[in-house]
Every structure is written in structure tokens, then in C-alpha cells.
C-alpha positions as CSV (number, residue, x, y, z in Angstrom):
1,M,71.2,-54.3,-8.4
2,D,74.8,-55.6,-7.9
3,Q,73.6,-59.2,-7.5
4,W,71.3,-58.8,-10.5
5,A,74.1,-57.6,-12.8
6,R,76.5,-60.3,-11.6
7,I,74.1,-63.1,-12.1
8,R,73.2,-61.9,-15.7
9,L,77.0,-61.7,-16.5
10,E,77.5,-65.3,-15.3
11,L,74.5,-66.6,-17.2
12,R,75.8,-64.9,-20.4
13,D,79.3,-66.2,-20.1
14,G,78.2,-69.7,-18.9
15,Q,80.3,-69.5,-15.7
16,A,77.7,-71.3,-13.7
17,S,74.6,-73.3,-14.4
18,K,71.1,-72.1,-13.5
19,R,70.7,-74.8,-10.8
20,E,74.1,-73.8,-9.3
21,L,73.1,-70.1,-9.3
22,M,69.8,-70.9,-7.6
23,R,71.5,-73.0,-4.9
24,R,74.3,-70.5,-4.4
25,E,72.2,-67.3,-4.4
26,G,69.2,-68.8,-2.7
27,I,66.7,-67.7,-5.3
28,H,63.6,-69.3,-6.9
29,W,63.5,-70.5,-10.5
30,D,60.9,-67.7,-11.3
31,T,63.3,-65.1,-9.9
32,L,66.2,-66.4,-12.0
33,Q,63.9,-66.2,-15.1
34,K,63.2,-62.5,-14.3
35,I,66.9,-61.8,-13.9
36,Q,67.6,-63.4,-17.3
37,N,64.7,-61.6,-19.1
38,F,65.0,-58.1,-17.6
39,P,68.1,-55.8,-17.5
40,E,66.9,-54.4,-14.1
41,P,64.4,-55.5,-11.5
42,P,60.9,-54.9,-13.0
43,G,59.3,-54.4,-9.6
44,Y,56.1,-55.8,-8.3
45,R,53.4,-56.2,-10.9
46,L,49.8,-57.1,-10.5
47,S,48.4,-59.3,-13.2
48,T,44.9,-58.1,-12.4
49,P,43.8,-55.0,-10.4
50,R,43.1,-55.5,-6.8
51,A,39.5,-55.9,-6.0
52,K,37.8,-53.1,-4.1
53,P,34.8,-54.7,-2.5
54,K,33.9,-51.6,-0.4
55,L,34.6,-48.8,-2.9
56,G,33.9,-50.6,-6.2
57,P,30.1,-50.1,-6.1
58,Y,30.6,-46.3,-5.7
59,L,33.2,-45.7,-8.3
60,E,30.6,-44.9,-11.0
61,L,29.0,-42.3,-8.6
62,I,32.4,-40.7,-7.9
63,A,33.1,-40.4,-11.7
64,R,29.7,-38.9,-12.3
65,I,30.2,-36.3,-9.5
66,I,33.6,-35.3,-11.0
67,K,32.1,-35.0,-14.5
68,E,29.2,-32.8,-13.3
69,D,31.7,-30.6,-11.5
70,K,33.1,-29.4,-14.8
71,K,29.9,-27.4,-15.3
72,V,30.2,-25.3,-12.1
73,P,32.8,-22.8,-11.0
74,K,36.0,-24.2,-9.6
75,K,35.4,-22.7,-6.2
76,Q,32.2,-24.7,-5.8
77,R,33.5,-28.1,-7.0
78,H,33.6,-31.2,-4.8
79,T,36.8,-32.0,-2.8
80,A,37.8,-35.5,-2.1
81,T,36.5,-35.0,1.5
82,R,33.1,-33.8,0.3
83,I,32.8,-36.8,-2.1
84,Y,33.7,-39.1,0.8
85,H,30.9,-37.8,2.9
86,R,28.4,-38.0,0.1
87,I,29.1,-41.7,-0.7
88,K,29.2,-42.4,3.0
89,E,25.6,-41.2,3.2
90,A,24.9,-43.5,0.3
91,G,26.2,-46.5,2.3
92,Y,30.0,-46.6,1.8
93,Q,31.7,-48.4,4.7
94,G,35.3,-47.9,3.8
95,K,38.0,-45.3,4.7
96,Y,38.7,-41.9,3.3
97,T,42.2,-42.9,1.9
98,Q,40.6,-45.2,-0.7
99,V,38.2,-42.4,-1.8
100,K,41.1,-39.9,-2.1
101,E,43.1,-42.2,-4.3
102,A,40.1,-43.0,-6.5
103,V,39.4,-39.3,-7.0
104,R,43.0,-38.6,-7.9
105,A,43.0,-41.5,-10.4
106,I,39.8,-40.5,-12.1
107,K,40.8,-36.8,-12.4
108,R,44.2,-37.9,-13.8
109,V,42.7,-39.8,-16.7
110,S,40.1,-37.1,-17.3
111,Q,42.5,-34.2,-17.5
112,E,42.6,-32.5,-20.9
113,V,45.7,-32.7,-23.0
114,Y,46.5,-29.7,-25.2
115,M,48.3,-29.5,-28.5
116,P,51.4,-27.3,-28.7
117,L,50.7,-24.5,-31.2
118,V,53.1,-22.8,-33.6
119,H,53.3,-19.0,-33.2
120,R,54.2,-17.1,-36.3
121,P,55.7,-13.6,-36.5
122,G,53.1,-10.7,-36.6
123,E,50.4,-12.4,-34.5
124,A,49.0,-11.1,-31.2
125,Q,46.7,-12.1,-28.4
126,V,44.5,-9.7,-26.2
127,D,43.0,-10.1,-22.8
128,F,41.9,-8.2,-19.7
129,G,42.9,-9.0,-16.2
130,Y,42.2,-7.3,-12.8
131,A,44.4,-6.2,-9.9
132,L,44.3,-3.9,-6.9
133,A,46.1,-0.5,-6.8
134,K,45.9,2.3,-4.3
135,V,45.0,5.4,-6.3
136,S,45.0,8.7,-4.4
137,G,44.9,6.8,-1.1
138,E,41.9,4.7,-2.2
139,L,42.3,0.9,-2.7
140,R,40.6,0.2,-6.1
141,K,40.1,-2.7,-8.4
142,I,41.6,-1.7,-11.8
143,A,41.3,-3.4,-15.2
144,L,44.5,-4.4,-17.0
145,F,44.5,-4.4,-20.8
146,I,47.2,-6.7,-22.1
147,M,48.4,-7.4,-25.7
148,A,51.0,-10.1,-26.1
149,L,53.1,-11.2,-29.1
150,P,53.6,-15.0,-28.8
151,Y,56.5,-15.1,-31.3
152,S,58.7,-12.6,-29.6
153,D,57.0,-12.8,-26.1
154,A,56.9,-9.0,-26.0
155,F,53.8,-7.6,-24.3
156,F,52.1,-4.3,-23.5
157,V,50.2,-3.6,-20.3
158,A,47.9,-0.6,-19.5
159,A,45.6,0.1,-16.6
160,F,42.0,1.5,-16.9
161,D,39.1,2.1,-14.6
162,K,37.0,-0.6,-16.1
163,E,36.8,-3.0,-19.0
164,C,34.6,-1.3,-21.7
165,S,34.6,-0.2,-25.3
166,E,36.7,2.9,-24.6
167,S,39.4,1.0,-22.7
168,Y,39.6,-1.7,-25.4
169,W,40.0,0.9,-28.2
170,E,42.5,3.0,-26.2
171,G,44.4,-0.1,-25.2
172,H,44.8,-1.1,-28.9
173,A,45.9,2.3,-30.0
174,R,48.6,2.5,-27.2
175,A,49.8,-1.1,-27.8
176,F,50.2,-0.5,-31.6
177,E,52.2,2.6,-30.9
178,F,54.3,0.7,-28.3
179,F,55.1,-2.1,-30.8
180,G,55.6,0.2,-33.7
181,G,53.0,-1.4,-35.9
182,V,49.8,-3.5,-36.1
183,P,49.8,-7.3,-35.8
184,H,48.2,-8.8,-38.9
185,R,46.2,-11.3,-36.7
186,I,44.8,-10.8,-33.2
187,S,43.1,-13.5,-31.0
188,Y,40.4,-12.6,-28.5
189,D,37.9,-14.1,-26.2
190,N,34.2,-13.6,-26.7
191,S,33.7,-10.3,-24.9
192,K,30.4,-8.5,-25.4
193,V,32.4,-5.4,-26.3
194,L,33.7,-7.2,-29.4
195,V,31.0,-9.8,-30.2
196,S,27.3,-9.1,-30.4
197,K,26.3,-12.6,-31.2
198,I,27.9,-16.1,-31.2
199,I,26.6,-17.9,-34.3
200,G,28.6,-21.1,-34.1
201,P,32.0,-22.5,-33.0
202,H,33.9,-20.0,-35.2
203,E,31.3,-17.6,-36.6
204,R,30.8,-14.3,-34.8
205,K,28.6,-11.2,-35.4
206,L,30.9,-8.3,-34.5
207,T,30.0,-5.0,-32.8
208,D,30.1,-1.8,-34.9
209,G,32.7,-0.4,-32.5
210,F,35.1,-3.3,-33.1
211,L,34.5,-3.2,-36.9
212,K,35.4,0.5,-36.9
213,L,38.6,-0.3,-35.0
214,Q,39.4,-3.1,-37.4
215,S,38.7,-1.0,-40.5
216,H,41.0,1.7,-39.2
217,Y,44.0,-0.6,-38.4
218,L,43.3,-3.4,-41.0
219,F,44.1,-6.5,-38.9
220,R,42.4,-9.9,-39.0
221,E,40.5,-11.2,-36.0
222,H,40.4,-14.6,-34.4
223,F,38.0,-15.5,-31.6
224,C,38.5,-18.5,-29.3
225,R,35.8,-21.1,-28.9
226,V,33.5,-20.6,-26.0
227,R,35.2,-21.5,-22.7
228,R,38.5,-22.3,-24.5
229,P,40.9,-19.7,-23.2
230,N,43.8,-22.1,-23.8
231,E,43.6,-21.0,-27.5
232,K,45.2,-17.8,-26.4
233,G,47.2,-19.2,-23.6
234,V,50.2,-16.9,-24.0
235,V,48.3,-13.8,-23.0
236,E,46.6,-15.7,-20.2
237,G,50.1,-16.4,-18.8
238,V,51.1,-12.8,-19.3
239,V,48.1,-11.6,-17.2
240,K,49.4,-13.7,-14.3
241,Y,53.0,-12.6,-14.8
242,A,52.2,-8.9,-15.0
243,R,50.0,-9.1,-11.9
244,Q,52.7,-10.9,-9.8
245,N,55.7,-9.0,-11.1
246,F,54.4,-5.5,-11.8
247,L,51.7,-5.0,-9.2
248,V,53.2,-6.7,-6.1
249,P,53.4,-5.1,-3.7
250,V,50.2,-3.1,-4.4
251,P,51.3,0.1,-6.1
252,Q,50.5,3.5,-4.5
253,V,50.0,6.2,-7.2
254,K,48.5,9.6,-7.5
255,D,46.4,8.6,-10.5
256,L,46.1,6.1,-13.4
257,A,48.4,8.2,-15.5
258,E,51.3,7.7,-13.0
259,L,50.5,3.9,-12.8
260,N,50.5,3.6,-16.6
261,A,53.8,5.4,-16.8
262,M,55.2,2.9,-14.4
263,L,53.7,-0.1,-16.3
264,L,55.1,1.3,-19.6
265,R,58.6,1.6,-18.1
266,Q,58.4,-2.0,-16.8
267,C,57.2,-3.3,-20.3
268,R,60.3,-1.6,-21.8
269,D,62.6,-3.1,-19.2
270,D,61.1,-6.6,-19.8
271,M,62.1,-6.3,-23.5
272,K,65.8,-6.8,-22.4
273,R,65.1,-10.3,-21.2
274,R,66.6,-13.2,-23.2
275,L,64.2,-15.7,-24.7
276,R,64.8,-19.4,-24.2
277,G,65.5,-21.1,-27.6
278,K,65.4,-17.8,-29.6
279,G,69.0,-16.8,-29.2
280,G,68.4,-13.1,-28.4
281,S,66.5,-10.7,-26.3
282,K,62.8,-9.9,-26.7
283,A,63.7,-6.6,-28.4
284,E,65.8,-8.4,-31.0
285,V,63.2,-11.0,-31.8
286,L,60.5,-8.3,-31.9
287,Q,62.2,-7.0,-35.1
288,E,61.0,-10.3,-36.8
289,D,57.5,-9.6,-35.5
290,Q,57.7,-6.1,-36.9
291,T,58.6,-7.3,-40.4
292,A,55.2,-9.0,-40.5
293,F,53.2,-6.1,-39.0
294,V,50.7,-3.9,-40.9
295,P,52.0,-0.3,-40.9
296,L,50.4,2.2,-38.6
297,P,47.8,4.4,-40.3
298,P,48.5,8.1,-40.7
299,S,46.1,9.1,-38.0
300,R,45.3,7.6,-34.6
301,F,42.0,5.9,-34.0
302,D,39.5,8.1,-32.2
303,A,39.2,5.8,-29.2
304,C,35.8,6.9,-27.8
305,R,32.2,5.9,-27.5
306,K,29.9,8.3,-29.2
307,Q,26.4,9.0,-28.0
308,P,23.9,11.5,-29.5
309,T,21.9,13.4,-26.9
310,R,20.3,16.7,-26.1
311,A,21.2,19.4,-23.6
312,N,18.4,20.1,-21.1
313,S,17.0,23.4,-19.7
314,L,19.8,23.4,-17.1
315,S,22.4,23.2,-19.9
316,L,23.4,19.7,-18.8
317,V,24.1,16.6,-21.0
318,R,23.7,13.1,-19.7
319,F,26.4,10.5,-20.6
320,D,27.0,7.2,-19.0
321,D,24.6,8.1,-16.1
322,N,26.4,11.3,-15.3
323,D,25.5,14.9,-16.2
324,Y,28.0,17.3,-17.8
325,S,27.5,21.0,-18.5
326,V,27.7,22.8,-21.8
327,P,27.5,26.5,-22.6
328,V,24.1,27.9,-22.0
329,A,23.9,28.9,-25.6
330,C,23.7,25.1,-26.3
331,A,20.8,24.4,-24.0
332,H,17.9,22.5,-25.8
333,H,20.3,21.8,-28.7
334,E,21.5,18.4,-30.1
335,I,24.8,17.4,-28.6
336,V,27.2,14.5,-29.5
337,A,28.9,13.1,-26.4
338,K,32.3,11.4,-27.0
339,G,33.4,9.4,-24.1
340,Y,37.2,8.6,-23.8
341,V,38.9,6.7,-21.0
342,D,39.9,10.0,-19.3
343,R,37.6,12.7,-20.6
344,V,34.2,13.5,-22.1
345,V,34.1,15.8,-25.1
346,L,30.8,17.4,-26.0
347,C,30.2,18.6,-29.6
348,H,27.5,20.6,-31.4
349,H,27.6,20.5,-35.2
350,D,31.1,19.0,-35.1
351,V,32.4,21.9,-33.0
352,V,33.7,21.1,-29.5
353,V,31.7,23.1,-27.0
354,A,32.8,21.5,-23.7
355,R,35.4,19.2,-22.2
356,H,35.2,17.4,-18.8
357,S,37.3,14.8,-16.9
358,R,35.6,11.4,-17.2
359,S,33.7,10.2,-14.2
360,W,33.3,6.4,-13.7
361,G,30.8,6.9,-10.9
362,K,27.1,7.1,-11.2
363,E,24.6,10.0,-11.0
364,G,27.2,12.7,-10.7
365,V,26.8,16.3,-11.9
366,F,29.8,18.1,-13.2
367,F,29.8,21.8,-14.0
368,D,32.2,24.2,-15.7
369,Y,31.2,27.5,-14.1
370,R,32.3,29.4,-17.2
371,H,29.4,27.9,-19.1
372,Y,27.0,29.8,-16.9
373,L,28.6,33.2,-16.7
374,P,26.6,34.6,-19.7
375,L,23.4,33.5,-18.0
376,L,24.3,35.6,-14.9
377,E,23.9,38.8,-16.9
378,R,20.3,37.9,-17.7
379,K,19.6,36.5,-14.1
380,P,21.9,38.5,-11.8
381,G,19.7,37.6,-8.8
382,S,21.0,34.0,-9.0
383,L,24.6,35.0,-8.4
384,D,24.6,34.0,-4.7
385,H,22.7,30.8,-5.3
386,A,24.1,29.5,-8.6
387,R,25.1,25.9,-8.2
388,P,27.8,25.9,-10.9
389,L,29.5,28.7,-8.9
390,A,29.2,27.0,-5.5
391,D,32.7,25.5,-5.7
392,L,34.3,28.5,-7.3
393,D,37.2,29.5,-5.0
394,L,37.4,33.3,-5.4
395,S,40.1,35.3,-3.6
396,E,39.2,38.0,-1.1
397,C,40.0,40.7,-3.6
398,F,36.9,39.7,-5.6
399,E,34.6,40.2,-2.6
400,V,36.2,43.6,-1.8
401,L,35.6,44.6,-5.4
402,R,32.0,43.6,-5.2
403,R,31.4,45.6,-2.0
404,R,32.9,48.7,-3.5
405,L,30.9,48.3,-6.7
406,V,27.7,47.9,-4.8
407,A,28.5,50.8,-2.5
408,G,29.1,53.2,-5.4
409,E,26.1,52.2,-7.5
410,D,23.6,54.9,-8.6
411,M,20.8,52.5,-9.3
412,P,19.8,49.2,-7.5
413,G,21.5,46.2,-8.9
414,Q,23.9,48.2,-11.1
415,G,26.9,47.3,-8.9
416,T,26.1,43.6,-9.1
417,R,25.8,43.7,-12.9
418,K,29.2,45.4,-13.1
419,Y,30.7,42.7,-10.8
420,I,29.2,40.0,-13.1
421,K,30.9,41.7,-16.1
422,V,34.2,41.3,-14.2
423,L,33.4,37.6,-13.6
424,R,32.7,37.1,-17.3
425,L,36.3,38.0,-18.0
426,L,37.1,34.4,-16.7
427,E,35.7,33.2,-20.0
428,D,38.8,34.5,-21.8
429,H,41.4,34.9,-19.0
430,S,42.8,32.6,-16.3
431,M,41.8,33.0,-12.7
432,A,45.4,34.0,-11.7
433,R,45.6,36.7,-14.3
434,L,42.2,38.2,-13.5
435,K,43.1,38.1,-9.8
436,R,46.2,40.2,-10.5
437,A,44.2,42.7,-12.5
438,V,41.6,43.1,-9.8
439,E,44.2,43.7,-7.1
440,Q,45.8,46.3,-9.3
441,A,42.4,48.0,-9.9
442,L,41.7,48.0,-6.1
443,Y,45.1,49.6,-5.5
444,A,44.5,52.3,-8.1
445,G,40.9,52.9,-7.0
446,A,39.6,52.1,-10.5
447,Y,36.7,49.7,-10.0
448,A,35.0,49.8,-13.3
449,P,35.0,46.6,-15.5
450,E,36.5,48.7,-18.3
451,A,39.5,49.6,-16.1
452,I,40.1,45.9,-15.3
453,V,39.9,45.0,-19.0
454,H,42.5,47.6,-19.6
455,L,44.7,46.1,-16.9
456,L,44.3,42.7,-18.5
457,E,45.6,44.0,-21.9
458,P,49.3,43.1,-22.3
459,P,51.5,46.3,-22.4
460,S,53.0,47.0,-25.8
461,S,56.7,46.2,-25.9
462,G,59.5,46.9,-28.3
463,P,60.3,50.0,-30.5
464,A,57.8,51.6,-32.8
465,A,57.8,50.3,-36.3
466,T,59.7,52.3,-38.9
467,F,58.5,52.6,-42.4
468,L,61.4,51.9,-44.8
469,L,61.7,52.8,-48.5
470,D,63.7,49.7,-49.3
471,G,62.0,48.2,-52.4
472,R,59.7,51.2,-52.7
473,E,62.0,53.7,-54.4
474,H,59.1,55.1,-56.5
475,L,57.7,56.6,-53.3
476,G,60.8,58.8,-52.9
477,R,59.7,60.8,-56.0
478,V,56.3,61.8,-54.5
479,S,56.2,65.4,-53.5
480,V,53.8,66.6,-50.8
481,A,53.2,70.3,-50.5
482,G,53.4,71.9,-47.1
483,P,50.3,73.4,-45.4
484,D,49.1,76.9,-46.2
485,I,48.6,78.5,-42.7
486,T,47.3,81.8,-44.2
487,V,43.9,80.1,-44.4
488,Y,43.7,80.3,-40.6
489,D,44.3,84.0,-40.6
490,S,41.3,84.5,-42.9
491,L,39.2,82.4,-40.5
492,L,40.3,84.5,-37.6
493,A,39.4,87.7,-39.5
494,Q,36.0,86.4,-40.2
495,G,35.4,85.5,-36.6
496,G,36.4,89.0,-35.5
497,A,34.0,90.6,-37.9
498,L,31.1,88.5,-36.6
499,S,31.8,89.4,-33.0
């Protein structure tokens, strides 16, 4: 480069002729022309591409293979090595390096180029991702609901057992509460939870569940074109970021509630990060997002999936391939099952009759023993074989009470019926409180159910109420005559006469 610059200066100033420069520097005329025409060495340039006599006939085949690969999953696409072996079987006689360079060149020119998009305040993107977590000692695959705000780069992450209607609705409700408002426009992919039918590039038939969510929070929806996740690329990046930064190493938690508390804390900490080109932290820029938000409605969305059903003869209701118990009084009646992400609520005529923890397994049966206690009075013989009571952990004092009630019975089965009456107290009182009452009854030798009920009654406390005349001065003028005890003397005299 030093020689190049010096020759150009001499040519400009006329210090030496071209012939003299060629002789002195030992360069060709064409080289001198390049020095005069280019401010720096242009490098070696081919006027026409080099011929590829061995690979040329197979370039069209290589391009077709790469094009067809776009229709299959990435993990099953051709590598350069596999393409080399395929064209070698077709007659190629060259080396692998030429094939590798040809594959790289074809892929480079066929790569898609994306348009940078503008992100306005008040817009959001939603997606689900997956990660591993050790929950109660078990390594499980969990679903991550993520809502991101592209303008402020703030995001919310929540973990659920699976991606389904309930987790979508609950994720939205929690995210809106976290951001302090509802984004006026939200972008989604074409999940079956949200879209029941794809009509065209932009037309969608939405599910009833999504329409109810939208009607409650009043936001506009936007759905990406099929297989175009880049249209919501911000949340796609957040999924990767959250997985690598919040869930590495694999978290070990007691339950999903503990994991979600951890994720919520990390989302809040992330709000302190400064945004490149925005001049402030995420929390500060979020305020601009919030000015464009739709206000939160007065009530929270009932984030559940409702299913009408009927309780069977075993007083069980089937929901999501699991059976849950209801009070025996509801057997053979219509029930509405409301499935939330963490619980199942069972209603009869809009009245909640049972609550259970949600099971995400299959073919499980879940009892609340209290639902079957009234049935024991009609079927006392089933006490020792009742499945709902099989896992009921009763203290030793209950067995002692039963033996003493049976030993003191006057008629067969009377003691068992009295014991069942004691168990029915669990419908209104906690196990710990009833246990204390039974222990007190055993100590006092009072085994009757009525005595145990009396022990459960809270003792009266505080002084007796005093009736005051304040504000009732007119009562002070009332005169009440004293009793006439001579009447009793006349009654005694009559009694003596009769005897």
C-alpha cells in the first residue's frame, strides 16, 4: 500500500513519467493503469466465473434439494455431506469441498430478508414456550406463557402444566395485572385454542373462548400468517431469553406456585435494565406503553373452561378424563364443571357444591370424604369398605371412641351409627378441632355424640350484657307490682283439705 500511494502522488504531481515509473518500480503498464484508476489495490477479479466441469451438471440438483428441504423439519434437512453422497451416487466425480462451497452459496442467496418493523406503544405479542423444571422432585416439561411489549421490551412469564385454554386465559389475566393495563393490540400465532378455522392469509374464525376473553378486556387481535413467526419476533426472542436466563440451571421447586413466584420476581428485576436507544430503563419506558393501554375492567376474567355434565350414581363428575366427587345430594343431578389451571369447581344451579385441586393426569378419581358422610347414615355397613374414606387418616382416639360406643350399645349397630354421627361433625368442623373434642370426651367418659357436640361449642366469654335505660327514659316510669304470695297459702290450705 505504501508503494501504491507513493506512485499515485508522483503521477498527480508529475514528478515522473509513466515510462520512468514502470522502469523504476518494475511494474507492467496494466498495473500502472490500475494504480492510477483505483485509490487502493482492487484485488484479483475474475471477468467470468470459473468453469466447474465436474460440479456444474449437478448444481441444479443441489438447488432443488435445498428448496425441497424447506418443506420438512429442520432436523431432517440435508447437510452438505448428505448432498455430496447423493450426487456422488448420481455420477459426480469431484471432491466434497466444491459441494460444500456450492451449498453455502445457494443457501446464502436463498435466505429470507426481513423488513424491520416499527413498534408503537400499547402493543403486545403472546407466545408459549417449553422448559424443564424439577417440581416436587420430579423432572417435568412445563409450558411458559409469555407476553411481551415490543415498545418498552417489558415482558411477563408464567409457568403452567400445559398449553390449553385455561392457561391462555389465566396467563392473560396475570399479565394484564402485572402491566397495569390491557394492550390495545395483541399479536398471536394460529393456536387451535384461539383459532377454530383459518380462512385466508389474514382472516380467522375465532373460538368462543377467545371471543369471551376479548370481549371482557376489549383489545384488538392480530394473527401472524401461517408459518411466519417472524411477525411476532420480539416474543420469540423473549421465549429464548427467559429459558436461558430464568430456567438455567433447571429450577427445583415445591410446586408451580413457587416457580411462578420466582419468575414474577425475575420479571420485576428485569424491568430495571436500561434499553438501548430509549434513554431509560424498561420501567420508565413502560409508562409510555401504559398511556396507550386499555384500562383494566372492574372484575377479573373468569379464566376457566366450563363443561356441563351430570353426577353419576357414585356421586362422581367427569371432567377432562378425571372423576371428581360432589355431595351425595347432587348425585344424578346436572352439574357445571369449571376447570381452572389449579382447581376444578363444581356448581349446581350456580351454587358451588365442590372444589378439588386440578389433576392434569388421566383416569384419576378424586374424593372429598365429607361428600359421602351423609350416605354413611343410610348405609352404615359400608363404613369399613367406603373408598372415599380409605385415605382418611384418623387418630387413634377415633378408634378408641368407636370401640367404646360399640361395647356400650343396647341394640346391634347402634354404636356404629353413633360413631358415624361423630364423623359427620367433620362436615362443619376441622379434623384437628374434632380430635381435641373426642380426646376430651374420652377423658371425661362421655361418649355420646351429643356430648362431643357440646365440647365443640365455643365457651361463652365476656361479662353478661347489661340492659341500660339510656335513651329509654320512658321505661323508668313503668311500675310493676310485686307478687302476692298469699295465693300460695290458699293453695296449701286446699291441698290439706283434700288429703
